[in-house]
NUMIDREN-6597 format. One record per residue: residue number from 1; residue in three letters; x negated, y negated, z negated of N, C-alpha, C, O, CB in turn. Coordinates in steps of 0.2 Angstrom, whole numbers, plus 5000, padded with zeros to 4 digits. Glycine has a CB too. Layout:
BEGIN
k: NUM; r: ALA; n_X: X; n_Y: Y; n_Z: Z; ca_X: X; ca_Y: Y; ca_Z: Z; c_X: X; c_Y: Y; c_Z: Z; o_X: X; o_Y: Y; o_Z: Z; cb_X: X; cb_Y: Y; cb_Z: Z $
...
This chain:
BEGIN
k: 1; r: MET; n_X: 5105; n_Y: 4998; n_Z: 5412; ca_X: 5105; ca_Y: 5001; ca_Z: 5405; c_X: 5108; c_Y: 4996; c_Z: 5400; o_X: 5111; o_Y: 4999; o_Z: 5396; cb_X: 5097; cb_Y: 5001; cb_Z: 5404 $
k: 2; r: ARG; n_X: 5108; n_Y: 4990; n_Z: 5402; ca_X: 5112; ca_Y: 4985; ca_Z: 5397; c_X: 5119; c_Y: 4986; c_Z: 5397; o_X: 5122; o_Y: 4985; o_Z: 5392; cb_X: 5110; cb_Y: 4978; cb_Z: 5399 $
k: 3; r: LYS; n_X: 5122; n_Y: 4988; n_Z: 5403; ca_X: 5129; ca_Y: 4989; ca_Z: 5403; c_X: 5131; c_Y: 4995; c_Z: 5399; o_X: 5136; o_Y: 4995; o_Z: 5396; cb_X: 5131; cb_Y: 4990; cb_Z: 5411 $
k: 4; r: VAL; n_X: 5127; n_Y: 5000; n_Z: 5400; ca_X: 5128; ca_Y: 5006; ca_Z: 5396; c_X: 5128; c_Y: 5005; c_Z: 5388; o_X: 5132; o_Y: 5007; o_Z: 5385; cb_X: 5123; cb_Y: 5012; cb_Z: 5398 $
k: 5; r: THR; n_X: 5123; n_Y: 5001; n_Z: 5386; ca_X: 5122; ca_Y: 4999; ca_Z: 5379; c_X: 5128; c_Y: 4995; c_Z: 5377; o_X: 5131; o_Y: 4996; o_Z: 5372; cb_X: 5116; cb_Y: 4996; cb_Z: 5378 $
k: 6; r: ALA; n_X: 5130; n_Y: 4990; n_Z: 5381; ca_X: 5136; ca_Y: 4986; ca_Z: 5379; c_X: 5142; c_Y: 4990; c_Z: 5379; o_X: 5146; o_Y: 4989; o_Z: 5375; cb_X: 5137; cb_Y: 4980; cb_Z: 5385 $
k: 7; r: ALA; n_X: 5143; n_Y: 4995; n_Z: 5383; ca_X: 5149; ca_Y: 4999; ca_Z: 5383; c_X: 5149; c_Y: 5003; c_Z: 5377; o_X: 5155; o_Y: 5004; o_Z: 5374; cb_X: 5149; cb_Y: 5003; cb_Z: 5390 $
k: 8; r: MET; n_X: 5144; n_Y: 5006; n_Z: 5375; ca_X: 5143; ca_Y: 5010; ca_Z: 5369; c_X: 5145; c_Y: 5006; c_Z: 5363; o_X: 5148; o_Y: 5008; o_Z: 5359; cb_X: 5136; cb_Y: 5013; cb_Z: 5369 $
k: 9; r: MET; n_X: 5143; n_Y: 5000; n_Z: 5363; ca_X: 5144; ca_Y: 4995; ca_Z: 5357; c_X: 5151; c_Y: 4994; c_Z: 5357; o_X: 5154; o_Y: 4994; o_Z: 5351; cb_X: 5140; cb_Y: 4989; cb_Z: 5357 $
k: 10; r: LEU; n_X: 5154; n_Y: 4993; n_Z: 5363; ca_X: 5161; ca_Y: 4991; ca_Z: 5363; c_X: 5166; c_Y: 4997; c_Z: 5360; o_X: 5171; o_Y: 4996; o_Z: 5357; cb_X: 5163; cb_Y: 4989; cb_Z: 5370 $
k: 11; r: VAL; n_X: 5164; n_Y: 5003; n_Z: 5363; ca_X: 5168; ca_Y: 5009; ca_Z: 5360; c_X: 5167; c_Y: 5010; c_Z: 5353; o_X: 5172; o_Y: 5011; o_Z: 5349; cb_X: 5165; cb_Y: 5015; cb_Z: 5364 $
k: 12; r: GLY; n_X: 5161; n_Y: 5009; n_Z: 5350; ca_X: 5160; ca_Y: 5009; ca_Z: 5343; c_X: 5163; c_Y: 5004; c_Z: 5339; o_X: 5166; o_Y: 5006; o_Z: 5334; cb_X: 5152; cb_Y: 5009; cb_Z: 5342 $
k: 13; r: ALA; n_X: 5164; n_Y: 4998; n_Z: 5342; ca_X: 5168; ca_Y: 4993; ca_Z: 5338; c_X: 5175; c_Y: 4995; c_Z: 5338; o_X: 5179; o_Y: 4994; o_Z: 5333; cb_X: 5167; cb_Y: 4986; cb_Z: 5342 $
k: 14; r: ALA; n_X: 5178; n_Y: 4997; n_Z: 5344; ca_X: 5185; ca_Y: 4999; ca_Z: 5344; c_X: 5186; c_Y: 5005; c_Z: 5339; o_X: 5192; o_Y: 5005; o_Z: 5336; cb_X: 5187; cb_Y: 5001; cb_Z: 5351 $
k: 15; r: MET; n_X: 5182; n_Y: 5010; n_Z: 5339; ca_X: 5183; ca_Y: 5015; ca_Z: 5334; c_X: 5183; c_Y: 5013; c_Z: 5327; o_X: 5186; o_Y: 5015; o_Z: 5323; cb_X: 5177; cb_Y: 5021; cb_Z: 5335 $
k: 16; r: ALA; n_X: 5178; n_Y: 5008; n_Z: 5325; ca_X: 5178; ca_Y: 5005; ca_Z: 5318; c_X: 5184; c_Y: 5001; c_Z: 5317; o_X: 5186; o_Y: 5000; o_Z: 5311; cb_X: 5171; cb_Y: 5001; cb_Z: 5318 $
k: 17; r: ALA; n_X: 5187; n_Y: 4998; n_Z: 5322; ca_X: 5193; ca_Y: 4994; ca_Z: 5321; c_X: 5199; c_Y: 4997; c_Z: 5319; o_X: 5203; o_Y: 4995; o_Z: 5315; cb_X: 5194; cb_Y: 4990; cb_Z: 5327 $
k: 18; r: SER; n_X: 5200; n_Y: 5004; n_Z: 5321; ca_X: 5206; ca_Y: 5007; ca_Z: 5319; c_X: 5204; c_Y: 5013; c_Z: 5314; o_X: 5199; o_Y: 5016; o_Z: 5315; cb_X: 5210; cb_Y: 5010; cb_Z: 5325 $
k: 19; r: PRO; n_X: 5208; n_Y: 5014; n_Z: 5310; ca_X: 5206; ca_Y: 5020; ca_Z: 5305; c_X: 5206; c_Y: 5027; c_Z: 5308; o_X: 5210; o_Y: 5028; o_Z: 5312; cb_X: 5211; cb_Y: 5020; cb_Z: 5299 $
k: 20; r: ALA; n_X: 5202; n_Y: 5031; n_Z: 5305; ca_X: 5202; ca_Y: 5038; ca_Z: 5308; c_X: 5208; c_Y: 5042; c_Z: 5305; o_X: 5210; o_Y: 5040; o_Z: 5300; cb_X: 5195; cb_Y: 5041; cb_Z: 5305 $
k: 21; r: SER; n_X: 5210; n_Y: 5046; n_Z: 5309; ca_X: 5216; ca_Y: 5050; ca_Z: 5307; c_X: 5214; c_Y: 5054; c_Z: 5300; o_X: 5209; o_Y: 5057; o_Z: 5299; cb_X: 5218; cb_Y: 5056; cb_Z: 5312 $
k: 22; r: GLY; n_X: 5219; n_Y: 5053; n_Z: 5295; ca_X: 5218; ca_Y: 5057; ca_Z: 5289; c_X: 5214; c_Y: 5053; c_Z: 5284; o_X: 5214; o_Y: 5054; o_Z: 5278; cb_X: 5215; cb_Y: 5063; cb_Z: 5290 $
k: 23; r: ALA; n_X: 5210; n_Y: 5047; n_Z: 5286; ca_X: 5206; ca_Y: 5043; ca_Z: 5281; c_X: 5211; c_Y: 5039; c_Z: 5277; o_X: 5216; o_Y: 5037; o_Z: 5280; cb_X: 5201; cb_Y: 5039; cb_Z: 5285 $
k: 24; r: PRO; n_X: 5210; n_Y: 5038; n_Z: 5271; ca_X: 5214; ca_Y: 5033; ca_Z: 5267; c_X: 5214; c_Y: 5026; c_Z: 5270; o_X: 5208; o_Y: 5024; o_Z: 5272; cb_X: 5212; cb_Y: 5033; cb_Z: 5260 $
k: 25; r: VAL; n_X: 5219; n_Y: 5023; n_Z: 5270; ca_X: 5220; ca_Y: 5016; ca_Z: 5272; c_X: 5222; c_Y: 5012; c_Z: 5266; o_X: 5227; o_Y: 5013; o_Z: 5264; cb_X: 5225; cb_Y: 5015; cb_Z: 5278 $
k: 26; r: TYR; n_X: 5218; n_Y: 5007; n_Z: 5264; ca_X: 5219; ca_Y: 5003; ca_Z: 5259; c_X: 5222; c_Y: 4996; c_Z: 5261; o_X: 5221; o_Y: 4994; o_Z: 5267; cb_X: 5213; cb_Y: 5002; cb_Z: 5255 $
k: 27; r: PRO; n_X: 5226; n_Y: 4992; n_Z: 5256; ca_X: 5229; ca_Y: 4986; ca_Z: 5258; c_X: 5225; c_Y: 4980; c_Z: 5259; o_X: 5228; o_Y: 4975; o_Z: 5262; cb_X: 5235; cb_Y: 4985; cb_Z: 5254 $
k: 28; r: TRP; n_X: 5219; n_Y: 4980; n_Z: 5256; ca_X: 5215; ca_Y: 4973; ca_Z: 5257; c_X: 5209; c_Y: 4974; c_Z: 5260; o_X: 5205; o_Y: 4979; o_Z: 5259; cb_X: 5215; cb_Y: 4971; cb_Z: 5250 $
k: 29; r: CYS; n_X: 5207; n_Y: 4969; n_Z: 5264; ca_X: 5200; ca_Y: 4969; ca_Z: 5267; c_X: 5196; c_Y: 4962; c_Z: 5265; o_X: 5199; o_Y: 4957; o_Z: 5265; cb_X: 5201; cb_Y: 4970; cb_Z: 5275 $
k: 30; r: THR; n_X: 5190; n_Y: 4963; n_Z: 5265; ca_X: 5186; ca_Y: 4957; ca_Z: 5265; c_X: 5184; c_Y: 4955; c_Z: 5272; o_X: 5184; o_Y: 4959; o_Z: 5276; cb_X: 5179; cb_Y: 4958; cb_Z: 5260 $
k: 31; r: THR; n_X: 5184; n_Y: 4949; n_Z: 5273; ca_X: 5182; ca_Y: 4946; ca_Z: 5280; c_X: 5175; c_Y: 4944; c_Z: 5280; o_X: 5173; o_Y: 4941; o_Z: 5275; cb_X: 5187; cb_Y: 4941; cb_Z: 5282 $
k: 32; r: GLY; n_X: 5172; n_Y: 4944; n_Z: 5285; ca_X: 5165; ca_Y: 4942; ca_Z: 5286; c_X: 5164; c_Y: 4934; c_Z: 5287; o_X: 5160; o_Y: 4932; o_Z: 5291; cb_X: 5162; cb_Y: 4945; cb_Z: 5292 $
k: 33; r: ALA; n_X: 5168; n_Y: 4930; n_Z: 5283; ca_X: 5167; ca_Y: 4923; ca_Z: 5283; c_X: 5160; c_Y: 4920; c_Z: 5282; o_X: 5158; o_Y: 4915; o_Z: 5285; cb_X: 5172; cb_Y: 4920; cb_Z: 5279 $
k: 34; r: GLY; n_X: 5156; n_Y: 4924; n_Z: 5278; ca_X: 5149; ca_Y: 4922; ca_Z: 5276; c_X: 5144; c_Y: 4925; c_Z: 5281; o_X: 5138; o_Y: 4923; o_Z: 5280; cb_X: 5148; cb_Y: 4923; cb_Z: 5269 $
k: 35; r: HIS; n_X: 5146; n_Y: 4929; n_Z: 5286; ca_X: 5141; ca_Y: 4932; ca_Z: 5290; c_X: 5143; c_Y: 4931; c_Z: 5297; o_X: 5148; o_Y: 4931; o_Z: 5299; cb_X: 5141; cb_Y: 4940; cb_Z: 5288 $
k: 36; r: ASP; n_X: 5137; n_Y: 4931; n_Z: 5301; ca_X: 5138; ca_Y: 4929; ca_Z: 5308; c_X: 5141; c_Y: 4935; c_Z: 5312; o_X: 5144; o_Y: 4935; o_Z: 5317; cb_X: 5131; cb_Y: 4928; cb_Z: 5311 $
k: 37; r: PHE; n_X: 5140; n_Y: 4941; n_Z: 5309; ca_X: 5142; ca_Y: 4947; ca_Z: 5313; c_X: 5150; c_Y: 4949; c_Z: 5311; o_X: 5152; o_Y: 4954; o_Z: 5314; cb_X: 5138; cb_Y: 4953; cb_Z: 5311 $
k: 38; r: GLY; n_X: 5153; n_Y: 4945; n_Z: 5307; ca_X: 5160; ca_Y: 4947; ca_Z: 5305; c_X: 5161; c_Y: 4953; c_Z: 5302; o_X: 5166; o_Y: 4957; o_Z: 5303; cb_X: 5164; cb_Y: 4946; cb_Z: 5311 $
k: 39; r: ALA; n_X: 5157; n_Y: 4955; n_Z: 5297; ca_X: 5158; ca_Y: 4961; ca_Z: 5293; c_X: 5165; c_Y: 4961; c_Z: 5290; o_X: 5168; o_Y: 4956; o_Z: 5288; cb_X: 5153; cb_Y: 4962; cb_Z: 5288 $
k: 40; r: ARG; n_X: 5168; n_Y: 4967; n_Z: 5289; ca_X: 5174; ca_Y: 4968; ca_Z: 5287; c_X: 5174; c_Y: 4975; c_Z: 5283; o_X: 5172; o_Y: 4980; o_Z: 5285; cb_X: 5180; cb_Y: 4969; cb_Z: 5292 $
k: 41; r: ASN; n_X: 5177; n_Y: 4975; n_Z: 5277; ca_X: 5177; ca_Y: 4980; ca_Z: 5272; c_X: 5184; c_Y: 4981; c_Z: 5270; o_X: 5187; o_Y: 4977; o_Z: 5266; cb_X: 5172; cb_Y: 4980; cb_Z: 5266 $
k: 42; r: CYS; n_X: 5188; n_Y: 4986; n_Z: 5272; ca_X: 5195; ca_Y: 4987; ca_Z: 5270; c_X: 5196; c_Y: 4993; c_Z: 5265; o_X: 5200; o_Y: 4997; o_Z: 5266; cb_X: 5199; cb_Y: 4989; cb_Z: 5277 $
k: 43; r: GLY; n_X: 5192; n_Y: 4993; n_Z: 5260; ca_X: 5192; ca_Y: 4998; ca_Z: 5255; c_X: 5194; c_Y: 4996; c_Z: 5248; o_X: 5192; o_Y: 4998; o_Z: 5243; cb_X: 5185; cb_Y: 5001; cb_Z: 5254 $
k: 44; r: PHE; n_X: 5199; n_Y: 4991; n_Z: 5248; ca_X: 5201; ca_Y: 4988; ca_Z: 5242; c_X: 5209; c_Y: 4989; c_Z: 5240; o_X: 5213; o_Y: 4988; o_Z: 5245; cb_X: 5200; cb_Y: 4981; cb_Z: 5242 $
k: 45; r: VAL; n_X: 5210; n_Y: 4992; n_Z: 5234; ca_X: 5217; ca_Y: 4993; ca_Z: 5232; c_X: 5221; c_Y: 4987; c_Z: 5230; o_X: 5227; o_Y: 4987; o_Z: 5231; cb_X: 5217; cb_Y: 4998; cb_Z: 5226 $
k: 46; r: SER; n_X: 5218; n_Y: 4982; n_Z: 5227; ca_X: 5221; ca_Y: 4976; ca_Z: 5225; c_X: 5218; c_Y: 4970; c_Z: 5228; o_X: 5212; o_Y: 4970; o_Z: 5230; cb_X: 5222; cb_Y: 4976; cb_Z: 5217 $
k: 47; r: PHE; n_X: 5222; n_Y: 4965; n_Z: 5228; ca_X: 5219; ca_Y: 4958; ca_Z: 5230; c_X: 5213; c_Y: 4956; c_Z: 5225; o_X: 5208; o_Y: 4953; o_Z: 5227; cb_X: 5224; cb_Y: 4953; cb_Z: 5230 $
k: 48; r: GLU; n_X: 5215; n_Y: 4957; n_Z: 5219; ca_X: 5210; ca_Y: 4955; ca_Z: 5214; c_X: 5203; c_Y: 4959; c_Z: 5215; o_X: 5198; o_Y: 4956; o_Z: 5214; cb_X: 5212; cb_Y: 4956; cb_Z: 5207 $
k: 49; r: GLN; n_X: 5203; n_Y: 4965; n_Z: 5216; ca_X: 5197; ca_Y: 4969; ca_Z: 5217; c_X: 5194; c_Y: 4967; c_Z: 5223; o_X: 5188; o_Y: 4966; o_Z: 5223; cb_X: 5199; cb_Y: 4977; cb_Z: 5218 $
k: 50; r: CYS; n_X: 5197; n_Y: 4965; n_Z: 5228; ca_X: 5195; ca_Y: 4962; ca_Z: 5235; c_X: 5191; c_Y: 4956; c_Z: 5233; o_X: 5185; o_Y: 4955; o_Z: 5235; cb_X: 5200; cb_Y: 4961; cb_Z: 5240 $
k: 51; r: MET; n_X: 5194; n_Y: 4951; n_Z: 5230; ca_X: 5192; ca_Y: 4945; ca_Z: 5228; c_X: 5185; c_Y: 4945; c_Z: 5224; o_X: 5181; o_Y: 4941; o_Z: 5225; cb_X: 5197; cb_Y: 4940; cb_Z: 5225 $
k: 52; r: GLN; n_X: 5185; n_Y: 4950; n_Z: 5219; ca_X: 5179; ca_Y: 4951; ca_Z: 5215; c_X: 5173; c_Y: 4952; c_Z: 5220; o_X: 5167; o_Y: 4950; o_Z: 5218; cb_X: 5180; cb_Y: 4956; cb_Z: 5210 $
k: 53; r: THR; n_X: 5174; n_Y: 4956; n_Z: 5225; ca_X: 5168; ca_Y: 4958; ca_Z: 5229; c_X: 5167; c_Y: 4952; c_Z: 5234; o_X: 5161; o_Y: 4950; o_Z: 5235; cb_X: 5170; cb_Y: 4964; cb_Z: 5233 $
k: 54; r: ALA; n_X: 5172; n_Y: 4949; n_Z: 5237; ca_X: 5172; ca_Y: 4944; ca_Z: 5242; c_X: 5168; c_Y: 4937; c_Z: 5239; o_X: 5164; o_Y: 4934; o_Z: 5242; cb_X: 5179; cb_Y: 4942; cb_Z: 5244 $
k: 55; r: ARG; n_X: 5170; n_Y: 4936; n_Z: 5233; ca_X: 5167; ca_Y: 4930; ca_Z: 5229; c_X: 5159; c_Y: 4930; c_Z: 5229; o_X: 5156; o_Y: 4925; o_Z: 5230; cb_X: 5169; cb_Y: 4929; cb_Z: 5222 $
k: 56; r: GLY; n_X: 5157; n_Y: 4936; n_Z: 5228; ca_X: 5149; ca_Y: 4937; ca_Z: 5227; c_X: 5146; c_Y: 4937; c_Z: 5234; o_X: 5140; o_Y: 4936; o_Z: 5234; cb_X: 5148; cb_Y: 4944; cb_Z: 5224 $
k: 57; r: ASN; n_X: 5150; n_Y: 4938; n_Z: 5239; ca_X: 5147; ca_Y: 4938; ca_Z: 5246; c_X: 5149; c_Y: 4932; c_Z: 5250; o_X: 5147; o_Y: 4932; o_Z: 5256; cb_X: 5149; cb_Y: 4944; cb_Z: 5249 $
k: 58; r: GLY; n_X: 5152; n_Y: 4927; n_Z: 5248; ca_X: 5154; ca_Y: 4922; ca_Z: 5252; c_X: 5159; c_Y: 4923; c_Z: 5257; o_X: 5160; o_Y: 4920; o_Z: 5262; cb_X: 5148; cb_Y: 4919; cb_Z: 5255 $
k: 59; r: GLN; n_X: 5164; n_Y: 4928; n_Z: 5255; ca_X: 5169; ca_Y: 4931; ca_Z: 5260; c_X: 5176; c_Y: 4929; c_Z: 5257; o_X: 5176; o_Y: 4926; o_Z: 5252; cb_X: 5168; cb_Y: 4938; cb_Z: 5261 $
k: 60; r: ASN; n_X: 5181; n_Y: 4931; n_Z: 5261; ca_X: 5188; ca_Y: 4930; ca_Z: 5259; c_X: 5191; c_Y: 4937; c_Z: 5260; o_X: 5188; o_Y: 4942; o_Z: 5262; cb_X: 5191; cb_Y: 4925; cb_Z: 5264 $
k: 61; r: CYS; n_X: 5197; n_Y: 4937; n_Z: 5257; ca_X: 5201; ca_Y: 4943; ca_Z: 5258; c_X: 5208; c_Y: 4942; c_Z: 5262; o_X: 5210; o_Y: 4936; o_Z: 5262; cb_X: 5203; cb_Y: 4945; cb_Z: 5251 $
k: 62; r: GLU; n_X: 5210; n_Y: 4947; n_Z: 5265; ca_X: 5216; ca_Y: 4947; ca_Z: 5269; c_X: 5219; c_Y: 4954; c_Z: 5269; o_X: 5216; o_Y: 4959; o_Z: 5268; cb_X: 5215; cb_Y: 4944; cb_Z: 5276 $
k: 63; r: ARG; n_X: 5226; n_Y: 4954; n_Z: 5271; ca_X: 5229; ca_Y: 4960; ca_Z: 5271; c_X: 5226; c_Y: 4965; c_Z: 5277; o_X: 5224; o_Y: 4962; o_Z: 5282; cb_X: 5237; cb_Y: 4959; cb_Z: 5272 $
k: 64; r: ASN; n_X: 5226; n_Y: 4971; n_Z: 5276; ca_X: 5223; ca_Y: 4976; ca_Z: 5281; c_X: 5229; c_Y: 4977; c_Z: 5286; o_X: 5234; o_Y: 4979; o_Z: 5284; cb_X: 5221; cb_Y: 4983; cb_Z: 5278 $
k: 65; r: PRO; n_X: 5228; n_Y: 4975; n_Z: 5292; ca_X: 5233; ca_Y: 4976; ca_Z: 5297; c_X: 5235; c_Y: 4983; c_Z: 5299; o_X: 5240; o_Y: 4984; o_Z: 5302; cb_X: 5231; cb_Y: 4972; cb_Z: 5304 $
k: 66; r: PHE; n_X: 5231; n_Y: 4988; n_Z: 5297; ca_X: 5233; ca_Y: 4995; ca_Z: 5298; c_X: 5236; c_Y: 4998; c_Z: 5292; o_X: 5238; o_Y: 5004; o_Z: 5292; cb_X: 5226; cb_Y: 4999; cb_Z: 5299 $
k: 67; r: TYR; n_X: 5237; n_Y: 4994; n_Z: 5286; ca_X: 5240; ca_Y: 4997; ca_Z: 5280; c_X: 5248; c_Y: 4997; c_Z: 5281; o_X: 5251; o_Y: 4992; o_Z: 5283; cb_X: 5238; cb_Y: 4993; cb_Z: 5274 $
k: 68; r: VAL; n_X: 5251; n_Y: 5002; n_Z: 5279; ca_X: 5258; ca_Y: 5002; ca_Z: 5279; c_X: 5261; c_Y: 5004; c_Z: 5272; o_X: 5258; o_Y: 5009; o_Z: 5269; cb_X: 5261; cb_Y: 5008; cb_Z: 5284 $
k: 69; r: ASP; n_X: 5265; n_Y: 5000; n_Z: 5269; ca_X: 5267; ca_Y: 5001; ca_Z: 5263; c_X: 5271; c_Y: 5008; c_Z: 5262; o_X: 5274; o_Y: 5010; o_Z: 5267; cb_X: 5272; cb_Y: 4995; cb_Z: 5261 $
k: 70; r: PRO; n_X: 5270; n_Y: 5011; n_Z: 5256; ca_X: 5273; ca_Y: 5018; ca_Z: 5256; c_X: 5281; c_Y: 5017; c_Z: 5255; o_X: 5283; o_Y: 5012; o_Z: 5253; cb_X: 5270; cb_Y: 5021; cb_Z: 5250 $
k: 71; r: PRO; n_X: 5284; n_Y: 5022; n_Z: 5257; ca_X: 5292; ca_Y: 5021; ca_Z: 5257; c_X: 5294; c_Y: 5021; c_Z: 5249; o_X: 5290; o_Y: 5024; o_Z: 5245; cb_X: 5295; cb_Y: 5027; cb_Z: 5261 $
k: 72; r: PRO; n_X: 5299; n_Y: 5018; n_Z: 5248; ca_X: 5302; ca_Y: 5018; ca_Z: 5241; c_X: 5303; c_Y: 5025; c_Z: 5239; o_X: 5305; o_Y: 5030; o_Z: 5243; cb_X: 5308; cb_Y: 5014; cb_Z: 5240 $
k: 73; r: PRO; n_X: 5303; n_Y: 5027; n_Z: 5232; ca_X: 5304; ca_Y: 5034; ca_Z: 5230; c_X: 5312; c_Y: 5035; c_Z: 5232; o_X: 5316; o_Y: 5031; o_Z: 5231; cb_X: 5303; cb_Y: 5034; cb_Z: 5223 $
k: 74; r: ALA; n_X: 5313; n_Y: 5042; n_Z: 5233; ca_X: 5319; ca_Y: 5044; ca_Z: 5235; c_X: 5323; c_Y: 5045; c_Z: 5228; o_X: 5320; o_Y: 5047; o_Z: 5223; cb_X: 5319; cb_Y: 5051; cb_Z: 5239 $
k: 75; r: HIS; n_X: 5330; n_Y: 5043; n_Z: 5228; ca_X: 5334; ca_Y: 5044; ca_Z: 5223; c_X: 5335; c_Y: 5052; c_Z: 5222; o_X: 5337; o_Y: 5055; o_Z: 5227; cb_X: 5340; cb_Y: 5040; cb_Z: 5223 $
k: 76; r: THR; n_X: 5335; n_Y: 5054; n_Z: 5216; ca_X: 5336; ca_Y: 5061; ca_Z: 5215; c_X: 5342; c_Y: 5061; c_Z: 5210; o_X: 5343; o_Y: 5057; o_Z: 5205; cb_X: 5330; cb_Y: 5065; cb_Z: 5212 $
k: 77; r: LYS; n_X: 5346; n_Y: 5066; n_Z: 5210; ca_X: 5351; ca_Y: 5067; ca_Z: 5206; c_X: 5349; c_Y: 5070; c_Z: 5199; o_X: 5345; o_Y: 5075; o_Z: 5199; cb_X: 5357; cb_Y: 5072; cb_Z: 5209 $
k: 78; r: SER; n_X: 5351; n_Y: 5068; n_Z: 5194; ca_X: 5348; ca_Y: 5070; ca_Z: 5187; c_X: 5351; c_Y: 5076; c_Z: 5185; o_X: 5349; o_Y: 5079; o_Z: 5180; cb_X: 5348; cb_Y: 5064; cb_Z: 5182 $
k: 79; r: GLY; n_X: 5357; n_Y: 5078; n_Z: 5187; ca_X: 5361; ca_Y: 5084; ca_Z: 5185; c_X: 5365; c_Y: 5082; c_Z: 5179; o_X: 5369; o_Y: 5087; o_Z: 5177; cb_X: 5356; cb_Y: 5089; cb_Z: 5183 $
k: 80; r: LYS; n_X: 5365; n_Y: 5076; n_Z: 5176; ca_X: 5369; ca_Y: 5074; ca_Z: 5171; c_X: 5376; c_Y: 5072; c_Z: 5173; o_X: 5377; o_Y: 5069; o_Z: 5179; cb_X: 5366; cb_Y: 5068; cb_Z: 5167 $
k: 81; r: ALA; n_X: 5381; n_Y: 5074; n_Z: 5169; ca_X: 5388; ca_Y: 5072; ca_Z: 5171; c_X: 5389; c_Y: 5065; c_Z: 5170; o_X: 5387; o_Y: 5062; o_Z: 5165; cb_X: 5393; cb_Y: 5076; cb_Z: 5168 $
k: 82; r: ARG; n_X: 5392; n_Y: 5061; n_Z: 5174; ca_X: 5394; ca_Y: 5054; ca_Z: 5173; c_X: 5400; c_Y: 5054; c_Z: 5169; o_X: 5405; o_Y: 5057; o_Z: 5170; cb_X: 5394; cb_Y: 5050; cb_Z: 5180 $
k: 83; r: THR; n_X: 5400; n_Y: 5049; n_Z: 5164; ca_X: 5406; ca_Y: 5048; ca_Z: 5160; c_X: 5409; c_Y: 5042; c_Z: 5162; o_X: 5405; o_Y: 5037; o_Z: 5164; cb_X: 5404; cb_Y: 5048; cb_Z: 5153 $
k: 84; r: GLN; n_X: 5415; n_Y: 5041; n_Z: 5161; ca_X: 5419; ca_Y: 5035; ca_Z: 5163; c_X: 5418; c_Y: 5031; c_Z: 5157; o_X: 5419; o_Y: 5033; o_Z: 5151; cb_X: 5426; cb_Y: 5036; cb_Z: 5164 $
k: 85; r: PRO; n_X: 5417; n_Y: 5024; n_Z: 5158; ca_X: 5417; ca_Y: 5019; ca_Z: 5152; c_X: 5423; c_Y: 5019; c_Z: 5148; o_X: 5429; o_Y: 5019; o_Z: 5152; cb_X: 5414; cb_Y: 5012; cb_Z: 5154 $
k: 86; r: SER; n_X: 5423; n_Y: 5018; n_Z: 5142; ca_X: 5429; ca_Y: 5018; ca_Z: 5138; c_X: 5432; c_Y: 5011; c_Z: 5139; o_X: 5429; o_Y: 5006; o_Z: 5139; cb_X: 5428; cb_Y: 5020; cb_Z: 5130 $
k: 87; r: ARG; n_X: 5439; n_Y: 5011; n_Z: 5139; ca_X: 5442; ca_Y: 5004; ca_Z: 5140; c_X: 5446; c_Y: 5002; c_Z: 5134; o_X: 5449; o_Y: 4997; o_Z: 5134; cb_X: 5447; cb_Y: 5004; cb_Z: 5146 $
């Protein structure tokens, strides 16, 4: 019975470690430095937001390993005619 329980806990931990499909992935996580169980919260948009939460809990912040920076915006043509500089 202990093996089954341990296996279920391992599967649950693996599922919690990777983001669910379609769920938002934010760039910053608090780490469980102040807790024995290593709690991790990856729901922060900015480092400052993360640190405000972490300071109150004795934690630290680190980049979310699952976060991927969005691609740069595509350049679009404005439709305006380019003029030659006068010389």
